[in-house]
N, C-alpha and C positions, 0 to 999 in steps of 0.2 A: 639761126638760119642767117646767112650772109648774102650780100649782093654779089653777083658773080659778072658784072659788066665791066671788064677790063681791070686795070691796077688797083690795088688797094680797096677791094670791096668792103662795104661797110654793113655793121649789124643792123638788121631792121626789126627782128623779132627774136626773142628768147623763149624757148619752150622747155619746161622741165616737168617730169613725173616722178612721183615719189609714192612708195608704199608707205603709209603712217600707221604705227602701232595703235592697237585699241587703246582708247582713252586720251588720245592727242587729238585736237580739233585743229586742223590746218587753217580754218577761217579765223580762229582766234590768234594762232601764232603768226599768220600773215596780214592781221588786221592793219597794223601800221603802214606796211607797204601798200596796200590798197587804198588806205586813206591818202598817202602821198601821191599815188596814182591819179587822183582826183574823183571824188564824188560817188564812192562805190554804192552800188544798188544791187539787190538780190533779184536774181533771174531764175526761171524754172529750167535748170539743166542739172542732169545728175540727181544726186541726193540733196545738194546744196550748192549754189554758186553765186558769186559776186562778179560784176562787171564794173570796172572804173573807166575814166577817160582813157587811160593808157595801159591798162593790165586787166587780167581777169583771173579768177581761180574757180575751180570746179571739184567738188568732192564726189565720191562714188563708192559705195560699199564694194569691197574686193577681198573676198576671203579665199586667197589662193592657198592651195595645200592645207585647207581646214583651219587656217588661222584667221582670226577677225582683224582685218586690216582695212584701211580706207586708201583708196587712190586719190592723190591730189595733183591736179593737173594745173600748172601756173603757166600763163603767158603773159610776157611783158612786151610792149611795143616801144621801139626806139626811132619812131617816125611819126609825124603828125598827118600822115595820108589815110583816109581823106581829112582834109582840113576841117570840115565841119564835124565837130565832137559828137553829135547825135548820130551821124553816118558812121563815124569811126567805131562808136560803141556797138552798133548794129552790126558792122562787119566783124568785129571781134566775137561777138555773141554767136553769130552764124558759123565762125570758123571753130569756135569751142564745141558747138552743138554737133558739128559734122566730125571734128576730130576724136571726140571723146571714145567713140566705139573702138578706134584704131588704138589709141592710148591704152584703153582697158584691155584689149587683146594682148598688146605687147607687154603689159604689166603681169599677164597670166590670170587676169580676173575670169572667174566662171560666170556665165549668164544665169 
């Protein structure tokens, strides 16, 4: 997502969704990124999730077409808005919670 206000918009958020094969754990793979993003904590979203100061990762079982896969939804923030870290983390958690159903549907996950 990029800013649209005039010349040279800047990135404020990066969103990525992946289908991860059975046996791979996205939270283990992305552990170092979450640590670099600041103080990752477990939150109750999807099957498992971590929210850090400037990033979040949610996993959700997603067996499209009969295969056992996991949806990994990653969000990285490139802004310190809101400036209060606890408010930023709450906003990121609200976003992930509300966006997860859309990402799951786009990935082809069955309910």
